[in-house]
C-alpha positions as CSV (number, residue, x, y, z in Angstrom):
1,M,-36.0,36.2,9.1
2,T,-32.5,37.5,9.1
3,H,-31.1,35.2,11.8
4,L,-31.7,32.2,9.4
5,K,-29.1,33.6,7.2
6,R,-26.4,32.4,9.7
7,F,-27.2,28.9,8.7
8,P,-26.6,27.2,5.3
9,K,-29.6,27.2,3.0
10,V,-31.5,23.9,3.2
11,T,-33.3,23.1,-0.1
12,L,-36.2,20.8,0.9
13,M,-37.4,20.1,-2.7
14,L,-34.5,18.8,-4.8
15,S,-34.7,17.6,-8.3
16,N,-34.2,13.9,-8.9
17,N,-30.9,14.6,-10.8
18,L,-29.6,16.7,-8.1
19,Q,-30.4,14.1,-5.5
20,K,-28.7,11.5,-7.6
21,T,-25.6,13.5,-7.7
22,I,-25.6,14.4,-4.0
23,F,-26.2,10.9,-2.7
24,H,-23.8,9.4,-5.1
25,L,-21.1,11.6,-3.7
26,T,-22.0,10.7,-0.1
27,S,-21.8,7.0,-1.2
28,R,-18.3,7.5,-2.7
29,L,-17.1,9.2,0.5
30,T,-18.3,6.3,2.8
31,D,-17.0,3.7,0.4
32,W,-13.4,5.4,0.7
33,F,-13.7,6.3,4.4
34,P,-16.5,4.1,6.1
35,R,-16.0,5.3,9.6
36,G,-14.8,8.7,9.0
37,G,-17.3,9.5,6.3
38,A,-20.2,8.3,8.4
39,K,-19.0,10.4,11.5
40,F,-18.7,13.5,9.2
41,F,-22.2,13.2,7.9
42,N,-23.7,12.4,11.3
43,T,-21.9,15.3,12.9
44,V,-22.4,18.0,10.2
45,L,-25.9,17.3,8.8
46,P,-28.2,16.8,11.8
47,P,-27.5,20.1,13.4
48,I,-28.2,21.9,10.1
49,V,-31.3,20.0,8.9
50,G,-32.7,19.9,12.5
51,N,-31.9,23.3,13.6
52,R,-34.6,24.7,16.0
53,M,-34.8,28.0,14.2
54,L,-35.3,26.3,10.9
55,V,-38.0,24.1,12.5
56,N,-39.8,27.0,13.8
57,H,-39.6,29.0,10.7
58,L,-41.1,26.3,8.4
59,F,-43.8,25.7,11.0
60,K,-44.8,29.4,10.9
61,K,-44.6,29.5,7.1
62,N,-46.9,26.4,6.9
63,L,-49.2,27.9,9.5
64,K,-49.5,31.0,7.4
65,L,-50.3,29.0,4.4
66,L,-53.2,27.0,6.0
67,R,-54.6,30.2,7.5
68,R,-54.9,31.6,4.0
69,V,-57.2,28.6,2.9
70,K,-60.7,30.0,2.9
71,K,-62.4,26.6,3.2
72,F,-61.4,22.9,3.7
73,E,-64.3,21.4,1.7
74,R,-62.1,19.7,-0.9
75,I,-58.8,18.1,0.1
76,L,-56.4,15.8,-2.0
77,V,-53.8,13.8,-0.2
78,I,-51.0,12.6,-2.4
79,P,-48.7,9.9,-1.0
80,D,-45.6,8.7,-2.4
81,I,-45.9,6.4,-5.5
82,H,-44.5,3.4,-3.7
83,I,-46.8,0.7,-2.2
84,G,-45.6,0.8,1.3
85,D,-45.8,4.6,1.5
86,A,-49.2,4.7,0.0
87,I,-50.3,2.2,2.7
88,M,-48.8,4.2,5.5
89,M,-49.8,7.6,4.3
90,Q,-53.5,6.7,4.6
91,A,-52.9,8.2,8.1
92,A,-52.8,11.7,6.6
93,V,-56.4,11.3,5.4
94,S,-57.5,10.3,8.9
95,G,-55.5,13.5,10.2
96,F,-57.8,15.8,8.1
97,R,-60.8,13.8,8.7
98,D,-60.4,14.5,12.5
99,F,-61.0,18.2,11.7
100,F,-63.4,18.0,8.8
101,P,-65.7,15.2,9.2
102,E,-68.0,16.4,6.2
103,A,-65.3,17.4,3.9
104,R,-64.4,15.6,0.6
105,I,-61.0,14.1,1.3
106,D,-59.6,12.1,-1.7
107,Y,-56.6,9.9,-2.0
108,I,-54.6,9.2,-5.2
109,V,-52.5,6.0,-5.3
110,K,-50.8,3.4,-7.6
111,K,-53.3,1.2,-9.6
112,A,-51.9,-1.9,-7.9
113,V,-52.5,-0.8,-4.5
114,G,-56.1,0.4,-4.8
115,C,-57.5,-3.0,-3.9
116,L,-56.1,-2.6,-0.4
117,M,-57.8,0.7,0.4
118,E,-61.1,0.6,-1.3
119,G,-63.5,0.9,1.6
120,N,-61.5,2.9,4.0
121,P,-64.3,5.1,5.5
122,D,-61.9,8.1,5.9
123,I,-61.4,8.3,2.2
124,S,-64.0,10.0,0.1
125,N,-62.8,9.2,-3.3
126,L,-59.9,6.7,-4.0
127,Y,-58.1,7.3,-7.3
128,P,-55.8,4.4,-8.3
129,Y,-54.1,6.2,-11.2
130,F,-50.4,6.0,-10.9
131,T,-48.6,3.4,-13.0
132,G,-44.9,4.2,-12.7
133,G,-42.3,2.2,-11.0
134,S,-39.8,3.8,-8.6
135,F,-40.6,7.2,-9.9
136,P,-43.8,8.9,-11.2
137,S,-44.1,8.5,-15.0
138,P,-45.2,11.5,-17.4
139,S,-48.6,10.0,-17.5
140,D,-48.7,10.0,-13.7
141,I,-48.0,13.7,-13.6
142,E,-50.6,14.5,-16.2
143,S,-53.2,12.3,-14.3
144,L,-52.4,14.2,-11.1
145,K,-52.7,17.7,-12.9
146,K,-55.9,16.8,-14.5
147,L,-57.4,15.5,-11.3
148,I,-56.6,18.7,-9.4
149,T,-57.7,20.8,-12.3
150,D,-61.1,19.0,-12.6
151,N,-61.9,19.1,-8.9
152,Q,-60.6,22.5,-7.8
153,Y,-59.2,21.2,-4.5
154,D,-59.0,23.8,-1.7
155,L,-55.8,22.1,-0.5
156,C,-53.3,19.5,-1.7
157,Y,-51.3,17.7,0.9
158,N,-48.3,16.5,-1.0
159,C,-46.5,13.6,0.7
160,S,-44.3,12.6,-2.2
161,P,-40.7,14.0,-2.8
162,F,-41.1,13.3,-6.5
163,F,-43.9,15.9,-7.3
164,E,-42.5,19.4,-7.6
165,N,-44.7,22.3,-7.1
166,S,-43.6,24.4,-10.1
167,T,-44.1,21.7,-12.8
168,H,-46.4,19.1,-11.3
169,F,-49.2,21.1,-10.1
170,P,-51.6,23.6,-11.7
171,K,-50.7,27.2,-11.2
172,G,-52.0,28.8,-8.1
173,Q,-52.9,25.5,-6.3
174,V,-52.4,25.6,-2.5
175,I,-50.0,22.9,-1.5
176,L,-48.9,21.7,2.0
177,N,-45.7,19.8,1.6
178,F,-45.0,17.0,4.0
179,L,-41.3,17.2,3.2
180,S,-41.1,20.6,5.0
181,S,-41.6,18.6,8.2
182,A,-38.2,16.9,7.7
183,P,-36.4,19.3,10.1
184,Q,-38.8,18.5,12.9
185,I,-38.2,14.7,12.3
186,M,-34.4,15.3,12.3
187,R,-34.9,17.4,15.5
188,N,-36.7,14.5,17.1
189,E,-33.8,12.2,16.1
190,I,-31.3,14.6,17.7
191,D,-33.4,14.9,20.9
192,K,-34.5,11.2,21.0
193,T,-38.1,12.2,21.5
194,G,-41.4,11.9,19.7
195,D,-42.7,9.2,17.2
196,N,-40.9,9.6,13.9
197,H,-42.8,6.8,12.0
198,T,-44.0,8.0,8.7
199,I,-47.6,6.9,9.6
200,Y,-47.6,9.1,12.7
201,Q,-45.7,12.1,11.2
202,C,-47.9,12.5,8.0
203,Y,-50.9,12.3,10.3
204,D,-49.6,14.6,13.0
205,F,-47.9,17.3,10.7
206,P,-51.2,18.9,9.4
207,R,-53.0,18.3,12.8
208,R,-50.5,20.5,14.8
209,L,-50.9,23.2,12.3
210,L,-54.7,23.1,12.1
211,A,-54.8,22.8,16.0
212,R,-53.5,26.4,16.1
213,F,-56.6,27.9,14.8
214,M,-59.4,25.2,15.1
215,S,-60.4,22.3,17.2
216,P,-60.6,18.7,16.0
217,K,-64.0,17.0,15.9
218,R,-62.6,13.7,16.4
219,T,-60.0,13.1,19.2
220,E,-59.3,9.4,19.2
221,P,-55.6,8.5,19.2
222,L,-54.1,7.2,16.1
223,K,-53.5,3.4,16.3
224,G,-52.2,2.7,12.8
225,V,-53.7,2.2,9.3
226,P,-56.3,-0.3,7.9
227,M,-56.2,-2.7,4.9
228,T,-59.7,-3.2,3.5
229,L,-59.9,-6.6,1.9
230,S,-62.6,-8.2,-0.1
231,D,-64.1,-11.6,0.3
232,K,-62.5,-12.7,-2.9
233,A,-59.1,-12.0,-1.4
234,I,-59.9,-13.9,1.8
235,A,-61.3,-16.9,-0.1
236,E,-57.9,-16.9,-2.2
237,A,-55.8,-16.9,0.9
238,Q,-57.9,-19.8,2.5
239,E,-57.7,-21.9,-0.7
240,F,-53.9,-21.3,-1.0
241,L,-53.5,-22.8,2.5
242,K,-55.9,-25.6,1.7
243,V,-54.2,-26.7,-1.5
244,N,-50.8,-26.4,0.0
245,Q,-52.0,-28.4,3.2
246,V,-50.8,-25.8,5.6
247,P,-52.2,-26.6,9.1
248,T,-53.4,-23.6,10.9
249,N,-53.2,-25.4,14.4
250,Q,-49.4,-25.3,14.1
251,P,-47.1,-22.0,13.8
252,I,-47.2,-20.4,10.4
253,L,-44.1,-18.3,9.7
254,F,-44.2,-16.0,6.7
255,I,-40.8,-14.6,5.3
256,N,-40.7,-12.0,2.8
257,P,-37.2,-12.2,1.4
258,D,-37.0,-9.4,-1.1
259,T,-37.0,-5.7,-1.1
260,A,-36.7,-3.0,-3.6
261,S,-33.1,-2.1,-2.6
262,N,-30.0,-4.1,-1.8
263,Y,-29.4,-1.6,1.0
264,T,-32.6,-2.8,2.8
265,R,-32.6,-6.5,1.7
266,I,-31.5,-9.0,4.3
267,P,-28.3,-10.6,3.0
268,F,-28.6,-13.9,1.4
269,D,-26.5,-15.9,3.9
270,D,-28.2,-14.4,6.8
271,Q,-31.6,-15.5,5.2
272,V,-30.3,-19.0,4.8
273,V,-29.3,-19.2,8.4
274,M,-32.6,-17.8,9.4
275,L,-34.6,-20.4,7.3
276,K,-32.6,-23.2,8.6
277,R,-33.0,-22.1,12.2
278,L,-36.8,-21.4,11.8
279,A,-37.3,-24.9,10.0
280,Q,-36.6,-26.4,13.3
281,I,-39.8,-24.9,14.8
282,P,-42.9,-27.2,14.3
283,G,-45.2,-25.8,11.5
284,R,-44.7,-24.4,8.2
285,I,-42.8,-21.4,6.6
286,L,-44.4,-19.4,3.8
287,L,-41.6,-18.0,1.5
288,G,-42.7,-14.8,-0.3
289,T,-42.0,-14.0,-3.9
290,D,-38.9,-12.4,-5.3
291,F,-40.3,-9.3,-7.0
292,T,-36.9,-7.5,-7.5
293,T,-34.1,-10.1,-7.0
294,K,-35.0,-12.7,-9.5
295,T,-34.6,-16.4,-8.5
296,L,-33.8,-15.4,-4.9
297,E,-36.3,-17.9,-3.5
298,Q,-34.9,-20.7,-5.6
299,R,-31.4,-20.1,-4.5
300,L,-32.6,-19.9,-0.9
301,L,-34.3,-23.3,-1.2
302,E,-31.2,-24.9,-2.8
303,K,-29.3,-24.1,0.3
304,L,-31.8,-26.1,2.5
305,S,-31.7,-29.8,3.2
306,P,-34.6,-32.0,1.9
307,E,-36.2,-32.2,5.3
308,E,-36.0,-28.3,5.7
309,R,-37.4,-27.7,2.1
310,D,-40.4,-29.9,3.1
311,K,-41.3,-27.2,5.7
312,V,-41.3,-24.4,3.0
313,V,-44.3,-23.3,0.9
314,Y,-43.4,-20.9,-1.9
315,V,-46.0,-18.1,-2.3
316,P,-46.0,-17.3,-6.1
317,T,-46.7,-14.1,-8.0
318,T,-50.0,-15.5,-9.3
319,L,-51.5,-14.8,-5.8
320,S,-53.0,-11.3,-5.9
321,L,-51.8,-8.4,-3.9
322,D,-54.9,-8.4,-1.6
323,G,-54.8,-12.1,-1.5
324,Y,-51.3,-12.0,-0.2
325,T,-52.2,-9.4,2.3
326,A,-55.1,-11.6,3.5
327,L,-52.7,-14.7,3.7
328,I,-50.4,-12.6,6.1
329,D,-53.3,-12.6,8.7
330,F,-53.2,-16.4,8.9
331,A,-49.5,-16.2,9.7
332,D,-48.3,-16.1,13.3
333,V,-45.1,-14.3,12.4
334,F,-44.2,-12.1,9.5
335,I,-40.5,-11.3,8.8
336,S,-39.3,-8.7,6.4
337,G,-36.8,-5.8,5.5
338,D,-38.0,-2.4,4.8
339,T,-40.4,-2.8,2.0
340,G,-44.1,-2.7,1.1
341,P,-45.2,-6.1,2.4
342,L,-43.8,-5.0,5.9
343,H,-46.5,-2.4,6.1
344,M,-49.1,-4.6,4.6
345,A,-48.4,-7.0,7.5
346,A,-48.4,-4.2,10.2
347,A,-51.7,-2.7,8.9
348,R,-55.0,-3.8,10.6
349,K,-57.0,-6.1,8.3
350,V,-60.6,-5.3,7.8
351,S,-63.2,-7.2,5.9
352,R,-64.8,-4.9,3.5
353,S,-68.1,-6.7,3.5
354,G,-68.0,-7.5,7.2
355,N,-68.6,-11.2,6.6
356,F,-65.1,-12.2,7.8
357,K,-63.3,-11.6,11.2
358,F,-59.5,-11.3,10.9
359,K,-57.3,-12.4,13.7
360,N,-54.9,-9.3,13.4
361,K,-52.5,-11.3,15.7
362,T,-49.4,-11.4,13.4
363,F,-46.2,-10.9,15.2
364,V,-44.5,-8.4,12.8
365,V,-40.6,-8.6,12.7
366,S,-39.0,-5.8,10.8
367,I,-35.2,-5.9,10.0
368,F,-33.4,-2.7,9.0
369,G,-30.0,-2.1,7.3
370,A,-29.7,1.3,5.5
371,T,-32.9,3.1,6.3
372,P,-33.9,4.3,9.8
373,A,-35.9,1.9,11.8
374,R,-37.8,4.7,13.7
375,V,-39.2,5.9,10.4
376,S,-40.5,2.7,9.0
377,G,-40.2,-0.1,11.6
378,Y,-42.8,-1.3,14.2
379,D,-41.8,-2.1,17.9
380,S,-44.2,-2.4,20.7
381,K,-41.6,-2.5,23.4
382,N,-39.8,0.6,22.5
383,P,-41.6,3.9,23.4
384,L,-39.8,5.7,20.5
385,F,-41.4,3.4,17.9
386,L,-44.9,2.9,16.5
387,P,-46.3,-0.6,17.2
388,A,-47.8,-2.6,14.4
389,N,-51.6,-2.2,14.2
390,Q,-51.9,-5.9,15.4
391,D,-53.2,-7.4,18.7
392,V,-49.8,-8.8,19.5
393,Q,-46.3,-7.5,20.0
394,S,-44.2,-6.3,17.2
395,R,-40.3,-6.0,17.1
396,S,-37.8,-3.9,15.1
397,Y,-34.1,-4.9,14.7
398,A,-31.7,-2.2,13.5
399,T,-28.3,-3.3,12.5
400,E,-25.2,-1.0,12.7
401,S,-22.2,-0.8,10.3
402,L,-19.1,1.3,10.1
403,C,-20.5,3.5,7.3
404,H,-24.1,3.9,8.5
405,N,-25.2,7.6,8.6
406,V,-28.0,10.0,8.1
407,T,-27.6,10.0,4.2
408,C,-28.6,6.3,4.2
409,V,-32.3,7.3,4.3
410,N,-32.3,7.8,0.7
411,K,-32.0,4.2,-0.4
412,M,-33.3,5.1,-3.9
413,F,-30.2,7.3,-4.8
414,K,-27.5,5.7,-2.8
415,T,-24.7,4.0,-4.9
416,C,-22.3,2.4,-2.4
417,K,-20.1,-0.2,-4.2
418,T,-19.8,-2.3,-0.9
419,V,-23.1,-3.1,0.9
420,R,-22.2,-3.0,4.6
421,C,-25.7,-2.3,5.9
422,F,-26.2,-5.7,7.7
423,E,-22.7,-6.1,9.1
424,A,-23.9,-6.6,12.6
425,L,-27.1,-8.5,12.1
426,D,-27.8,-10.9,15.1
427,V,-29.9,-13.5,13.4
428,E,-29.6,-15.8,16.4
429,N,-31.3,-13.1,18.7
430,I,-34.2,-12.8,16.2
431,V,-34.8,-16.4,16.0
432,V,-34.8,-16.7,19.8
433,D,-37.4,-13.9,20.1
434,I,-39.6,-15.5,17.5
435,K,-39.4,-18.9,19.4
436,L,-40.2,-17.2,22.6
437,H,-43.3,-15.6,21.0
438,L,-44.5,-18.9,19.4
439,S,-43.7,-21.0,22.6
440,E,-47.3,-21.4,23.7
441,K,-48.5,-22.5,20.2
442,I,-45.5,-24.7,19.8
443,Q,-46.3,-26.6,23.0
444,K,-49.9,-27.0,22.0
445,S,-49.0,-28.3,18.6
446,V,-46.7,-30.9,20.0
447,V,-49.1,-32.0,22.5
448,T,-51.9,-32.3,19.7
449,N,-49.6,-34.3,17.4
């Protein structure tokens, strides 16, 4: 298409080294010129990446690719390696299941997260193979190649930016890349339309393509993703509450203090203020583990008075991942930055055996710094957001800073020397909203006591 030559070439699949270089340079520019650098990137990049002609070109290219698929009997969905993404991208399996109820639709994930998805009825075979950290390891790449070679998939839906077609897949494999929907997502941001949440977009992207030449067999609207939990995980959560004497008739607030990046982690001082304010509410506070920032929870507790510390119960690393997820359902409120536990909280909890009925009434509070709230946050009051898959409201709070810009989306490769991501965080507003949500239960607990 010759008219596309008028616009700079947009490379959708970049090597990790190239990404590191590019995002390091964007970080330096906004370090030196916070306001000017942010304005430059926000002015120049969106019209390029979200150009309508590019959006249409990629849609037609992907449509042509799917039309060439002779059958859709074996499909492999490959989420990003991170736990939160693997949870959210279950929706991609549901998107294909809407069209192909009898197909074999497999899902490959990190070993640690398999316990949360085993039993999802839309997944034919769950392969908990990945073992890498932030990026796939060489053994992860080999495991993926072998799985695809052994099963001869008709289509691979690749939702990870870290698997490159030429080197990470068998030759000749048909691959639909979720990353090629990035221009449409950027277009939505420019126009302030559509649902840009990762859950919805990885689900809707293949559905819009398939709908051009076939009809879905299942038409129920997407509500979110599930977490299927074992009886053992539920019993572990119940035992934790019993041992730590956490009364369930009073408000239970669960705070996840840590994230994988300092650009998404709620600042330490703000967390201290939040803990002190929330400690004034009747009930108990569950304080999540520090999986990246060591001794974080200890330092937070040291800032509290003895009376405030008595309200806090530390959730240790000895609690299993699925036990942690089950414990969230007992909480009235879950507070977190952009990280895996946020998506564990927002997902609908389902008993694998059917022997337990989850409440699914956790008020999910998501707080965003660098990363875009519309892509990963949950808000039931904002029509441009996806609500949490819970039977109560959810809220997302996005902070603003002088340097915040579209390149902040890549928290893995940003190298800003000064972290300004949470400069305008209004902790008091968040606490007021939480108190308002808990007002009825607070009143009941006061009367009871």
